[in-house]
N, CA, C and O atoms as a Maestro MAE file, in Angstrom:
{
 s_m_m2io_version
 :::
 2.0.0
}

f_m_ct {
 s_m_title
 :::
 protein
 m_atom[288] {
  # First column is atom index #
  i_m_mmod_type
  r_m_x_coord
  r_m_y_coord
  r_m_z_coord
  i_m_residue_number
  s_m_chain_name
  s_m_pdb_residue_name
  s_m_pdb_atom_name
  i_m_atomic_number
  :::
  1 25 6.904 -3.909 13.005 1 A "UNK " " N  " 7
  2 3 6.508 -4.303 12.249 1 A "UNK " " CA " 6
  3 2 7.049 -5.041 10.688 1 A "UNK " " C  " 6
  4 15 7.532 -4.203 9.927 1 A "UNK " " O  " 8
  5 25 7.029 -6.032 10.315 2 A "UNK " " N  " 7
  6 3 7.922 -6.223 8.866 2 A "UNK " " CA " 6
  7 2 6.970 -6.295 7.783 2 A "UNK " " C  " 6
  8 15 5.976 -6.713 8.376 2 A "UNK " " O  " 8
  9 25 6.675 -6.169 6.701 3 A "UNK " " N  " 7
  10 3 5.635 -6.164 5.551 3 A "UNK " " CA " 6
  11 2 6.506 -6.530 4.516 3 A "UNK " " C  " 6
  12 15 7.682 -6.166 4.489 3 A "UNK " " O  " 8
  13 25 5.844 -7.417 3.442 4 A "UNK " " N  " 7
  14 3 6.542 -7.623 2.119 4 A "UNK " " CA " 6
  15 2 6.081 -6.510 1.469 4 A "UNK " " C  " 6
  16 15 4.861 -6.385 1.582 4 A "UNK " " O  " 8
  17 25 6.853 -5.293 0.556 5 A "UNK " " N  " 7
  18 3 6.136 -4.545 -0.331 5 A "UNK " " CA " 6
  19 2 6.585 -4.579 -1.743 5 A "UNK " " C  " 6
  20 15 7.772 -4.308 -1.920 5 A "UNK " " O  " 8
  21 25 6.037 -4.794 -2.533 6 A "UNK " " N  " 7
  22 3 6.462 -4.628 -3.859 6 A "UNK " " CA " 6
  23 2 7.582 -5.821 -4.262 6 A "UNK " " C  " 6
  24 15 8.313 -5.704 -5.245 6 A "UNK " " O  " 8
  25 25 7.610 -6.878 -3.444 7 A "UNK " " N  " 7
  26 3 8.257 -8.148 -3.347 7 A "UNK " " CA " 6
  27 2 9.789 -7.714 -2.561 7 A "UNK " " C  " 6
  28 15 10.801 -8.383 -2.771 7 A "UNK " " O  " 8
  29 25 9.787 -6.534 -1.663 8 A "UNK " " N  " 7
  30 3 11.012 -6.198 -0.966 8 A "UNK " " CA " 6
  31 2 10.252 -6.036 0.507 8 A "UNK " " C  " 6
  32 15 9.286 -5.314 0.757 8 A "UNK " " O  " 8
  33 25 10.976 -6.924 1.410 9 A "UNK " " N  " 7
  34 3 10.737 -6.868 3.054 9 A "UNK " " CA " 6
  35 2 11.244 -5.742 3.359 9 A "UNK " " C  " 6
  36 15 12.369 -5.369 3.026 9 A "UNK " " O  " 8
  37 25 10.050 -4.814 4.341 10 A "UNK " " N  " 7
  38 3 10.388 -3.656 4.708 10 A "UNK " " CA " 6
  39 2 9.949 -3.278 6.374 10 A "UNK " " C  " 6
  40 15 8.757 -3.140 6.647 10 A "UNK " " O  " 8
  41 25 10.605 -3.186 7.030 11 A "UNK " " N  " 7
  42 3 10.581 -2.591 8.522 11 A "UNK " " CA " 6
  43 2 9.769 -1.459 8.707 11 A "UNK " " C  " 6
  44 15 10.069 -0.463 8.050 11 A "UNK " " O  " 8
  45 25 9.027 -1.416 9.287 12 A "UNK " " N  " 7
  46 3 8.029 0.044 9.730 12 A "UNK " " CA " 6
  47 2 8.675 -0.034 10.887 12 A "UNK " " C  " 6
  48 15 8.610 -1.087 11.522 12 A "UNK " " O  " 8
  49 25 9.468 1.137 11.412 13 A "UNK " " N  " 7
  50 3 10.013 1.414 13.099 13 A "UNK " " CA " 6
  51 2 8.607 1.359 13.608 13 A "UNK " " C  " 6
  52 15 8.347 0.430 14.372 13 A "UNK " " O  " 8
  53 25 7.620 2.244 13.291 14 A "UNK " " N  " 7
  54 3 6.536 2.763 14.578 14 A "UNK " " CA " 6
  55 2 5.430 1.346 14.538 14 A "UNK " " C  " 6
  56 15 4.229 1.381 14.271 14 A "UNK " " O  " 8
  57 25 6.376 -0.037 14.942 15 A "UNK " " N  " 7
  58 3 5.537 -1.379 14.953 15 A "UNK " " CA " 6
  59 2 4.718 -1.256 16.287 15 A "UNK " " C  " 6
  60 15 3.877 -2.153 16.354 15 A "UNK " " O  " 8
  61 25 4.715 -0.390 17.395 16 A "UNK " " N  " 7
  62 3 3.981 -0.267 18.153 16 A "UNK " " CA " 6
  63 2 2.047 0.709 17.711 16 A "UNK " " C  " 6
  64 15 0.990 0.773 18.339 16 A "UNK " " O  " 8
  65 25 2.246 0.944 17.136 17 A "UNK " " N  " 7
  66 3 0.964 1.969 15.947 17 A "UNK " " CA " 6
  67 2 0.386 0.730 15.320 17 A "UNK " " C  " 6
  68 15 1.019 -0.116 14.687 17 A "UNK " " O  " 8
  69 25 -0.698 0.735 15.539 18 A "UNK " " N  " 7
  70 3 -1.489 0.162 14.427 18 A "UNK " " CA " 6
  71 2 -1.522 0.938 13.308 18 A "UNK " " C  " 6
  72 15 -1.608 2.162 13.406 18 A "UNK " " O  " 8
  73 25 -1.441 0.167 11.857 19 A "UNK " " N  " 7
  74 3 -1.597 1.294 10.846 19 A "UNK " " CA " 6
  75 2 -2.964 0.415 9.865 19 A "UNK " " C  " 6
  76 15 -3.222 -0.779 9.719 19 A "UNK " " O  " 8
  77 25 -3.634 1.739 9.318 20 A "UNK " " N  " 7
  78 3 -4.563 1.584 8.611 20 A "UNK " " CA " 6
  79 2 -3.774 1.419 6.913 20 A "UNK " " C  " 6
  80 15 -2.753 2.004 6.552 20 A "UNK " " O  " 8
  81 25 -4.361 0.742 6.338 21 A "UNK " " N  " 7
  82 3 -3.951 0.876 5.077 21 A "UNK " " CA " 6
  83 2 -3.590 2.209 4.022 21 A "UNK " " C  " 6
  84 15 -2.820 2.273 3.064 21 A "UNK " " O  " 8
  85 25 -4.647 3.398 4.741 22 A "UNK " " N  " 7
  86 3 -4.850 4.481 4.228 22 A "UNK " " CA " 6
  87 2 -3.507 5.367 4.565 22 A "UNK " " C  " 6
  88 15 -2.712 5.916 3.802 22 A "UNK " " O  " 8
  89 25 -3.556 5.301 5.931 23 A "UNK " " N  " 7
  90 3 -1.894 5.847 6.272 23 A "UNK " " CA " 6
  91 2 -0.679 4.980 6.503 23 A "UNK " " C  " 6
  92 15 0.399 5.290 7.009 23 A "UNK " " O  " 8
  93 25 -0.967 4.175 6.166 24 A "UNK " " N  " 7
  94 3 0.583 3.359 5.691 24 A "UNK " " CA " 6
  95 2 1.151 3.941 4.291 24 A "UNK " " C  " 6
  96 15 2.312 4.261 4.036 24 A "UNK " " O  " 8
  97 25 0.059 3.987 3.491 25 A "UNK " " N  " 7
  98 3 0.281 4.086 2.057 25 A "UNK " " CA " 6
  99 2 0.667 5.780 2.429 25 A "UNK " " C  " 6
  100 15 1.461 6.218 1.597 25 A "UNK " " O  " 8
  101 25 0.281 6.784 3.470 26 A "UNK " " N  " 7
  102 3 1.118 7.910 3.603 26 A "UNK " " CA " 6
  103 2 2.287 8.220 3.928 26 A "UNK " " C  " 6
  104 15 3.013 9.181 3.674 26 A "UNK " " O  " 8
  105 25 2.425 6.989 4.721 27 A "UNK " " N  " 7
  106 3 3.491 7.170 5.317 27 A "UNK " " CA " 6
  107 2 4.876 6.735 4.766 27 A "UNK " " C  " 6
  108 15 6.010 7.163 4.979 27 A "UNK " " O  " 8
  109 25 4.448 5.849 4.071 28 A "UNK " " N  " 7
  110 3 5.370 5.642 2.365 28 A "UNK " " CA " 6
  111 2 5.471 6.121 1.481 28 A "UNK " " C  " 6
  112 15 6.100 5.640 0.538 28 A "UNK " " O  " 8
  113 25 4.651 7.706 1.450 29 A "UNK " " N  " 7
  114 3 5.012 8.425 0.525 29 A "UNK " " CA " 6
  115 2 4.454 8.042 -0.667 29 A "UNK " " C  " 6
  116 15 5.173 8.190 -1.655 29 A "UNK " " O  " 8
  117 25 3.325 7.575 -0.834 30 A "UNK " " N  " 7
  118 3 2.618 7.118 -1.832 30 A "UNK " " CA " 6
  119 2 1.404 8.326 -1.835 30 A "UNK " " C  " 6
  120 15 1.034 8.871 -0.796 30 A "UNK " " O  " 8
  121 25 0.877 8.631 -3.122 31 A "UNK " " N  " 7
  122 3 -0.058 9.480 -3.360 31 A "UNK " " CA " 6
  123 2 -1.264 8.719 -3.667 31 A "UNK " " C  " 6
  124 15 -1.427 8.187 -4.765 31 A "UNK " " O  " 8
  125 25 -2.150 8.655 -2.674 32 A "UNK " " N  " 7
  126 3 -3.140 7.475 -2.761 32 A "UNK " " CA " 6
  127 2 -4.577 7.448 -3.911 32 A "UNK " " C  " 6
  128 15 -5.411 6.554 -4.055 32 A "UNK " " O  " 8
  129 25 -4.467 8.723 -4.581 33 A "UNK " " N  " 7
  130 3 -5.463 8.931 -5.761 33 A "UNK " " CA " 6
  131 2 -4.673 8.139 -7.353 33 A "UNK " " C  " 6
  132 15 -5.234 7.836 -8.405 33 A "UNK " " O  " 8
  133 25 -3.200 7.996 -6.953 34 A "UNK " " N  " 7
  134 3 -2.417 7.206 -8.159 34 A "UNK " " CA " 6
  135 2 -2.056 6.048 -8.056 34 A "UNK " " C  " 6
  136 15 -1.190 5.603 -8.808 34 A "UNK " " O  " 8
  137 25 -2.682 5.240 -7.029 35 A "UNK " " N  " 7
  138 3 -2.069 3.930 -6.725 35 A "UNK " " CA " 6
  139 2 -3.349 2.862 -7.157 35 A "UNK " " C  " 6
  140 15 -4.429 3.191 -7.647 35 A "UNK " " O  " 8
  141 25 -2.909 1.578 -6.838 36 A "UNK " " N  " 7
  142 3 -3.738 0.520 -6.454 36 A "UNK " " CA " 6
  143 2 -3.359 -0.654 -5.804 36 A "UNK " " C  " 6
  144 15 -2.283 -1.113 -6.186 36 A "UNK " " O  " 8
  145 25 -3.889 -1.211 -5.009 37 A "UNK " " N  " 7
  146 3 -3.308 -1.574 -3.833 37 A "UNK " " CA " 6
  147 2 -3.742 -3.118 -3.599 37 A "UNK " " C  " 6
  148 15 -4.881 -3.317 -3.176 37 A "UNK " " O  " 8
  149 25 -2.901 -4.203 -3.850 38 A "UNK " " N  " 7
  150 3 -3.162 -5.768 -3.460 38 A "UNK " " CA " 6
  151 2 -2.926 -6.028 -2.346 38 A "UNK " " C  " 6
  152 15 -1.726 -5.809 -2.179 38 A "UNK " " O  " 8
  153 25 -3.370 -6.373 -1.463 39 A "UNK " " N  " 7
  154 3 -3.067 -6.920 0.048 39 A "UNK " " CA " 6
  155 2 -3.449 -8.097 0.095 39 A "UNK " " C  " 6
  156 15 -4.626 -8.455 0.139 39 A "UNK " " O  " 8
  157 25 -2.407 -8.856 0.087 40 A "UNK " " N  " 7
  158 3 -2.370 -10.519 0.379 40 A "UNK " " CA " 6
  159 2 -3.103 -10.862 -0.789 40 A "UNK " " C  " 6
  160 15 -4.106 -11.555 -0.618 40 A "UNK " " O  " 8
  161 25 -2.780 -10.491 -2.020 41 A "UNK " " N  " 7
  162 3 -3.568 -11.289 -3.170 41 A "UNK " " CA " 6
  163 2 -5.127 -10.786 -3.203 41 A "UNK " " C  " 6
  164 15 -5.874 -11.543 -3.825 41 A "UNK " " O  " 8
  165 25 -5.746 -9.590 -2.612 42 A "UNK " " N  " 7
  166 3 -6.798 -9.276 -2.915 42 A "UNK " " CA " 6
  167 2 -6.541 -7.406 -3.469 42 A "UNK " " C  " 6
  168 15 -5.962 -6.572 -2.773 42 A "UNK " " O  " 8
  169 25 -6.817 -7.283 -4.100 43 A "UNK " " N  " 7
  170 3 -6.994 -5.732 -4.759 43 A "UNK " " CA " 6
  171 2 -7.972 -5.137 -3.550 43 A "UNK " " C  " 6
  172 15 -8.967 -5.760 -3.179 43 A "UNK " " O  " 8
  173 25 -7.604 -3.952 -3.023 44 A "UNK " " N  " 7
  174 3 -8.362 -3.652 -2.100 44 A "UNK " " CA " 6
  175 2 -9.097 -2.338 -2.768 44 A "UNK " " C  " 6
  176 15 -8.359 -1.530 -3.331 44 A "UNK " " O  " 8
  177 25 -10.385 -2.106 -2.738 45 A "UNK " " N  " 7
  178 3 -11.121 -0.388 -3.139 45 A "UNK " " CA " 6
  179 2 -10.738 0.100 -1.989 45 A "UNK " " C  " 6
  180 15 -10.881 -0.177 -0.798 45 A "UNK " " O  " 8
  181 25 -9.886 1.400 -3.034 46 A "UNK " " N  " 7
  182 3 -9.894 2.492 -1.963 46 A "UNK " " CA " 6
  183 2 -10.462 3.481 -0.934 46 A "UNK " " C  " 6
  184 15 -10.038 4.429 -0.274 46 A "UNK " " O  " 8
  185 25 -11.957 2.627 -1.153 47 A "UNK " " N  " 7
  186 3 -13.141 3.156 -0.145 47 A "UNK " " CA " 6
  187 2 -12.849 2.656 1.194 47 A "UNK " " C  " 6
  188 15 -13.076 3.267 2.238 47 A "UNK " " O  " 8
  189 25 -12.206 1.222 1.054 48 A "UNK " " N  " 7
  190 3 -12.312 0.478 2.108 48 A "UNK " " CA " 6
  191 2 -10.951 0.424 2.852 48 A "UNK " " C  " 6
  192 15 -10.816 -0.460 3.698 48 A "UNK " " O  " 8
  193 25 -9.575 1.587 2.536 49 A "UNK " " N  " 7
  194 3 -8.457 1.742 2.780 49 A "UNK " " CA " 6
  195 2 -8.461 2.145 4.210 49 A "UNK " " C  " 6
  196 15 -7.648 1.781 5.060 49 A "UNK " " O  " 8
  197 25 -9.689 3.106 4.408 50 A "UNK " " N  " 7
  198 3 -9.495 3.408 5.806 50 A "UNK " " CA " 6
  199 2 -9.754 2.743 6.902 50 A "UNK " " C  " 6
  200 15 -9.406 3.012 8.052 50 A "UNK " " O  " 8
  201 25 -10.372 1.870 6.516 51 A "UNK " " N  " 7
  202 3 -11.074 0.390 7.542 51 A "UNK " " CA " 6
  203 2 -10.021 -0.447 7.617 51 A "UNK " " C  " 6
  204 15 -9.794 -0.750 8.789 51 A "UNK " " O  " 8
  205 25 -9.353 -0.900 6.910 52 A "UNK " " N  " 7
  206 3 -8.032 -2.028 6.187 52 A "UNK " " CA " 6
  207 2 -7.174 -2.031 7.293 52 A "UNK " " C  " 6
  208 15 -6.256 -1.227 7.126 52 A "UNK " " O  " 8
  209 25 -7.125 -2.601 8.308 53 A "UNK " " N  " 7
  210 3 -6.018 -3.233 8.941 53 A "UNK " " CA " 6
  211 2 -4.772 -3.453 8.734 53 A "UNK " " C  " 6
  212 15 -4.910 -4.598 8.306 53 A "UNK " " O  " 8
  213 25 -3.394 -3.233 8.683 54 A "UNK " " N  " 7
  214 3 -2.273 -3.813 8.532 54 A "UNK " " CA " 6
  215 2 -1.533 -4.479 9.524 54 A "UNK " " C  " 6
  216 15 -1.096 -3.962 10.553 54 A "UNK " " O  " 8
  217 25 -1.400 -5.763 9.134 55 A "UNK " " N  " 7
  218 3 -0.601 -6.855 10.036 55 A "UNK " " CA " 6
  219 2 0.950 -7.455 10.012 55 A "UNK " " C  " 6
  220 15 1.478 -8.136 9.132 55 A "UNK " " O  " 8
  221 25 1.399 -7.069 11.028 56 A "UNK " " N  " 7
  222 3 3.012 -7.957 10.734 56 A "UNK " " CA " 6
  223 2 3.042 -9.179 9.881 56 A "UNK " " C  " 6
  224 15 2.409 -10.193 10.176 56 A "UNK " " O  " 8
  225 25 3.897 -9.051 8.661 57 A "UNK " " N  " 7
  226 3 3.704 -9.956 7.553 57 A "UNK " " CA " 6
  227 2 3.026 -9.816 6.634 57 A "UNK " " C  " 6
  228 15 3.416 -10.292 5.568 57 A "UNK " " O  " 8
  229 25 1.867 -9.171 6.688 58 A "UNK " " N  " 7
  230 3 1.073 -8.713 5.545 58 A "UNK " " CA " 6
  231 2 1.917 -8.416 3.968 58 A "UNK " " C  " 6
  232 15 3.009 -7.847 3.940 58 A "UNK " " O  " 8
  233 25 1.229 -8.887 2.751 59 A "UNK " " N  " 7
  234 3 1.939 -8.600 1.738 59 A "UNK " " CA " 6
  235 2 1.529 -7.376 0.628 59 A "UNK " " C  " 6
  236 15 0.398 -7.649 0.224 59 A "UNK " " O  " 8
  237 25 1.849 -6.571 0.213 60 A "UNK " " N  " 7
  238 3 1.637 -5.606 -0.195 60 A "UNK " " CA " 6
  239 2 2.076 -5.465 -1.722 60 A "UNK " " C  " 6
  240 15 3.257 -5.478 -2.069 60 A "UNK " " O  " 8
  241 25 0.814 -5.307 -2.750 61 A "UNK " " N  " 7
  242 3 1.920 -4.752 -3.978 61 A "UNK " " CA " 6
  243 2 1.215 -3.425 -4.454 61 A "UNK " " C  " 6
  244 15 0.006 -3.235 -4.592 61 A "UNK " " O  " 8
  245 25 1.979 -2.786 -4.613 62 A "UNK " " N  " 7
  246 3 1.348 -0.964 -4.957 62 A "UNK " " CA " 6
  247 2 1.892 -0.851 -5.914 62 A "UNK " " C  " 6
  248 15 3.089 -1.107 -6.051 62 A "UNK " " O  " 8
  249 25 0.845 -0.282 -7.144 63 A "UNK " " N  " 7
  250 3 1.237 0.035 -8.260 63 A "UNK " " CA " 6
  251 2 0.853 1.320 -8.833 63 A "UNK " " C  " 6
  252 15 -0.315 1.411 -9.213 63 A "UNK " " O  " 8
  253 25 1.698 2.436 -8.980 64 A "UNK " " N  " 7
  254 3 1.466 3.303 -9.339 64 A "UNK " " CA " 6
  255 2 0.688 3.780 -10.829 64 A "UNK " " C  " 6
  256 15 1.179 3.338 -11.868 64 A "UNK " " O  " 8
  257 25 -0.260 4.486 -10.893 65 A "UNK " " N  " 7
  258 3 -0.747 4.560 -11.918 65 A "UNK " " CA " 6
  259 2 -0.347 5.552 -12.741 65 A "UNK " " C  " 6
  260 15 -0.672 6.606 -12.193 65 A "UNK " " O  " 8
  261 25 0.410 5.856 -14.199 66 A "UNK " " N  " 7
  262 3 1.089 6.509 -15.082 66 A "UNK " " CA " 6
  263 2 0.431 6.927 -16.235 66 A "UNK " " C  " 6
  264 15 0.125 5.975 -16.953 66 A "UNK " " O  " 8
  265 25 0.150 7.872 -16.606 67 A "UNK " " N  " 7
  266 3 -0.712 8.572 -17.742 67 A "UNK " " CA " 6
  267 2 0.347 9.150 -18.475 67 A "UNK " " C  " 6
  268 15 1.401 9.633 -18.061 67 A "UNK " " O  " 8
  269 25 -0.137 9.016 -19.767 68 A "UNK " " N  " 7
  270 3 0.897 9.355 -20.930 68 A "UNK " " CA " 6
  271 2 0.693 8.479 -21.910 68 A "UNK " " C  " 6
  272 15 -0.028 7.482 -21.860 68 A "UNK " " O  " 8
  273 25 1.343 8.864 -22.812 69 A "UNK " " N  " 7
  274 3 1.418 7.815 -24.274 69 A "UNK " " CA " 6
  275 2 1.726 8.795 -25.694 69 A "UNK " " C  " 6
  276 15 2.006 9.994 -25.692 69 A "UNK " " O  " 8
  277 25 1.619 8.123 -26.578 70 A "UNK " " N  " 7
  278 3 1.966 8.918 -27.817 70 A "UNK " " CA " 6
  279 2 0.906 8.335 -28.742 70 A "UNK " " C  " 6
  280 15 0.475 7.184 -28.664 70 A "UNK " " O  " 8
  281 25 0.489 9.367 -29.731 71 A "UNK " " N  " 7
  282 3 -0.298 9.491 -30.805 71 A "UNK " " CA " 6
  283 2 0.403 9.424 -32.108 71 A "UNK " " C  " 6
  284 15 1.357 10.166 -32.344 71 A "UNK " " O  " 8
  285 25 -0.114 8.414 -33.099 72 A "UNK " " N  " 7
  286 3 0.615 8.278 -34.139 72 A "UNK " " CA " 6
  287 2 0.097 8.974 -35.331 72 A "UNK " " C  " 6
  288 15 0.713 8.917 -36.395 72 A "UNK " " O  " 8
  :::
 }
 m_bond[287] {
  # First column is bond index #
  i_m_from
  i_m_to
  i_m_order
  :::
  1 1 2 1
  2 2 3 1
  3 3 4 2
  4 3 5 1
  5 5 6 1
  6 6 7 1
  7 7 8 2
  8 7 9 1
  9 9 10 1
  10 10 11 1
  11 11 12 2
  12 11 13 1
  13 13 14 1
  14 14 15 1
  15 15 16 2
  16 15 17 1
  17 17 18 1
  18 18 19 1
  19 19 20 2
  20 19 21 1
  21 21 22 1
  22 22 23 1
  23 23 24 2
  24 23 25 1
  25 25 26 1
  26 26 27 1
  27 27 28 2
  28 27 29 1
  29 29 30 1
  30 30 31 1
  31 31 32 2
  32 31 33 1
  33 33 34 1
  34 34 35 1
  35 35 36 2
  36 35 37 1
  37 37 38 1
  38 38 39 1
  39 39 40 2
  40 39 41 1
  41 41 42 1
  42 42 43 1
  43 43 44 2
  44 43 45 1
  45 45 46 1
  46 46 47 1
  47 47 48 2
  48 47 49 1
  49 49 50 1
  50 50 51 1
  51 51 52 2
  52 51 53 1
  53 53 54 1
  54 54 55 1
  55 55 56 2
  56 55 57 1
  57 57 58 1
  58 58 59 1
  59 59 60 2
  60 59 61 1
  61 61 62 1
  62 62 63 1
  63 63 64 2
  64 63 65 1
  65 65 66 1
  66 66 67 1
  67 67 68 2
  68 67 69 1
  69 69 70 1
  70 70 71 1
  71 71 72 2
  72 71 73 1
  73 73 74 1
  74 74 75 1
  75 75 76 2
  76 75 77 1
  77 77 78 1
  78 78 79 1
  79 79 80 2
  80 79 81 1
  81 81 82 1
  82 82 83 1
  83 83 84 2
  84 83 85 1
  85 85 86 1
  86 86 87 1
  87 87 88 2
  88 87 89 1
  89 89 90 1
  90 90 91 1
  91 91 92 2
  92 91 93 1
  93 93 94 1
  94 94 95 1
  95 95 96 2
  96 95 97 1
  97 97 98 1
  98 98 99 1
  99 99 100 2
  100 99 101 1
  101 101 102 1
  102 102 103 1
  103 103 104 2
  104 103 105 1
  105 105 106 1
  106 106 107 1
  107 107 108 2
  108 107 109 1
  109 109 110 1
  110 110 111 1
  111 111 112 2
  112 111 113 1
  113 113 114 1
  114 114 115 1
  115 115 116 2
  116 115 117 1
  117 117 118 1
  118 118 119 1
  119 119 120 2
  120 119 121 1
  121 121 122 1
  122 122 123 1
  123 123 124 2
  124 123 125 1
  125 125 126 1
  126 126 127 1
  127 127 128 2
  128 127 129 1
  129 129 130 1
  130 130 131 1
  131 131 132 2
  132 131 133 1
  133 133 134 1
  134 134 135 1
  135 135 136 2
  136 135 137 1
  137 137 138 1
  138 138 139 1
  139 139 140 2
  140 139 141 1
  141 141 142 1
  142 142 143 1
  143 143 144 2
  144 143 145 1
  145 145 146 1
  146 146 147 1
  147 147 148 2
  148 147 149 1
  149 149 150 1
  150 150 151 1
  151 151 152 2
  152 151 153 1
  153 153 154 1
  154 154 155 1
  155 155 156 2
  156 155 157 1
  157 157 158 1
  158 158 159 1
  159 159 160 2
  160 159 161 1
  161 161 162 1
  162 162 163 1
  163 163 164 2
  164 163 165 1
  165 165 166 1
  166 166 167 1
  167 167 168 2
  168 167 169 1
  169 169 170 1
  170 170 171 1
  171 171 172 2
  172 171 173 1
  173 173 174 1
  174 174 175 1
  175 175 176 2
  176 175 177 1
  177 177 178 1
  178 178 179 1
  179 179 180 2
  180 179 181 1
  181 181 182 1
  182 182 183 1
  183 183 184 2
  184 183 185 1
  185 185 186 1
  186 186 187 1
  187 187 188 2
  188 187 189 1
  189 189 190 1
  190 190 191 1
  191 191 192 2
  192 191 193 1
  193 193 194 1
  194 194 195 1
  195 195 196 2
  196 195 197 1
  197 197 198 1
  198 198 199 1
  199 199 200 2
  200 199 201 1
  201 201 202 1
  202 202 203 1
  203 203 204 2
  204 203 205 1
  205 205 206 1
  206 206 207 1
  207 207 208 2
  208 207 209 1
  209 209 210 1
  210 210 211 1
  211 211 212 2
  212 211 213 1
  213 213 214 1
  214 214 215 1
  215 215 216 2
  216 215 217 1
  217 217 218 1
  218 218 219 1
  219 219 220 2
  220 219 221 1
  221 221 222 1
  222 222 223 1
  223 223 224 2
  224 223 225 1
  225 225 226 1
  226 226 227 1
  227 227 228 2
  228 227 229 1
  229 229 230 1
  230 230 231 1
  231 231 232 2
  232 231 233 1
  233 233 234 1
  234 234 235 1
  235 235 236 2
  236 235 237 1
  237 237 238 1
  238 238 239 1
  239 239 240 2
  240 239 241 1
  241 241 242 1
  242 242 243 1
  243 243 244 2
  244 243 245 1
  245 245 246 1
  246 246 247 1
  247 247 248 2
  248 247 249 1
  249 249 250 1
  250 250 251 1
  251 251 252 2
  252 251 253 1
  253 253 254 1
  254 254 255 1
  255 255 256 2
  256 255 257 1
  257 257 258 1
  258 258 259 1
  259 259 260 2
  260 259 261 1
  261 261 262 1
  262 262 263 1
  263 263 264 2
  264 263 265 1
  265 265 266 1
  266 266 267 1
  267 267 268 2
  268 267 269 1
  269 269 270 1
  270 270 271 1
  271 271 272 2
  272 271 273 1
  273 273 274 1
  274 274 275 1
  275 275 276 2
  276 275 277 1
  277 277 278 1
  278 278 279 1
  279 279 280 2
  280 279 281 1
  281 281 282 1
  282 282 283 1
  283 283 284 2
  284 283 285 1
  285 285 286 1
  286 286 287 1
  287 287 288 2
  :::
 }
}
């Protein structure tokens, strides 16, 4: 399965396995509680990740939430 993730084409070796978004994020090593996901131009609610099927050729943008900052 070929996916475009954050602008890079990635080949997922387990192409015979159907991926749901939640499983794909775990497979790729993301911590689900710390990311926002856009699939083919649409932000996907985390509650829907378990039911969202990923297909060959899909385009994902995965943004990691980072805390921090400084006080002046």
